[in-house]
C-alpha positions as CSV (number, residue, x, y, z in Angstrom):
1,M,-14.1,-18.5,19.1
2,S,-12.0,-18.5,16.3
3,V,-10.5,-15.5,14.3
4,E,-9.5,-16.2,10.9
5,V,-6.6,-13.9,10.0
6,H,-6.3,-14.4,6.2
7,G,-9.1,-15.9,5.6
8,T,-7.5,-19.1,4.1
9,P,-3.9,-19.8,3.7
10,R,-4.5,-19.8,-0.2
11,R,-5.5,-15.8,0.1
12,A,-2.6,-15.4,2.1
13,T,-0.2,-16.7,-0.2
14,I,-2.0,-15.1,-3.1
15,L,-1.7,-11.9,-1.5
16,W,1.9,-12.4,-0.7
17,L,2.8,-13.3,-4.0
18,L,0.9,-10.1,-5.3
19,L,3.0,-7.8,-2.7
20,I,6.2,-9.6,-3.6
21,T,5.3,-8.6,-7.4
22,A,4.4,-5.2,-6.6
23,T,7.7,-4.8,-4.8
24,L,9.7,-6.1,-7.4
25,L,7.7,-3.5,-9.7
26,T,8.6,-0.6,-7.8
27,W,12.1,-1.6,-7.5
28,G,12.3,-1.9,-10.7
29,L,10.8,1.2,-11.9
30,G,12.6,3.3,-9.3
31,A,16.0,1.7,-10.6
32,T,15.5,3.2,-14.0
33,D,15.9,6.3,-15.1
34,V,12.4,6.7,-16.3
35,A,11.0,9.6,-14.4
36,G,7.6,11.4,-15.1
37,R,4.5,12.0,-13.3
38,L,2.9,8.6,-14.8
39,T,6.1,6.7,-13.1
40,I,5.1,8.6,-9.8
41,L,1.6,7.5,-10.1
42,I,2.0,4.3,-10.6
43,L,4.7,3.9,-7.7
44,A,2.4,6.1,-5.4
45,V,-0.9,3.4,-6.4
46,L,1.3,0.6,-5.6
47,S,2.6,1.8,-2.3
48,F,-1.0,2.8,-1.3
49,W,-2.4,-1.1,-2.2
50,K,0.6,-2.6,-0.7
51,G,-0.4,-0.7,2.5
52,S,-3.9,-1.3,2.5
53,V,-3.6,-5.1,2.0
54,I,-1.0,-5.2,4.7
55,I,-2.9,-2.8,7.0
56,L,-6.4,-5.1,6.4
57,D,-5.2,-9.0,5.7
58,F,-1.4,-9.1,7.7
59,M,-2.6,-7.3,10.1
60,A,-5.8,-8.7,10.8
61,L,-7.8,-5.4,10.6
62,R,-10.0,-6.2,7.9
63,H,-12.9,-7.7,10.3
64,A,-11.7,-5.4,13.3
65,P,-14.2,-2.8,14.5
66,A,-14.6,0.3,12.4
67,L,-12.5,2.6,14.5
68,W,-9.3,0.4,14.5
69,R,-9.6,0.2,10.4
70,A,-10.1,3.8,10.6
71,L,-7.5,4.7,12.2
72,T,-4.6,2.7,10.6
73,L,-6.1,3.2,7.1
74,G,-6.5,7.1,7.9
75,W,-2.7,7.2,9.2
76,M,-1.6,5.3,5.9
77,I,-4.1,8.2,3.7
78,L,-2.2,11.3,5.7
79,V,1.2,10.2,5.5
80,W,0.5,9.4,1.6
81,A,-1.1,13.0,1.4
82,V,1.7,14.5,2.9
83,I,4.3,13.0,0.6
84,A,2.5,13.5,-2.5
85,I,1.9,17.3,-1.5
86,A,5.5,17.7,-0.9
87,Y,6.3,15.6,-4.2
88,W,3.8,18.0,-6.0
89,K,5.2,21.4,-4.6
90,G,8.5,19.9,-5.0
91,I,8.0,19.6,-8.9
92,S,6.3,22.7,-9.3
93,R,9.0,25.2,-8.8
């Protein structure tokens, strides 16, 4: 019995390149003086997507039992939600 970790090497390479691109984009947005809700939303969505790709593809949980996926993705959602709430409460003052 063999387990495909990333599907194919090509898929893993494409995902890795997309993760690098998203990282450079978030770094570029963070390094600028551009602020605002749209910028924060873009950063949050990209970070959420990156986390999902890492969990599902590079941690090989895409085909794992549902409980493992739910635990890891749920933890990421919880952390993301706490950060989002802290941010929105901070800017509403």
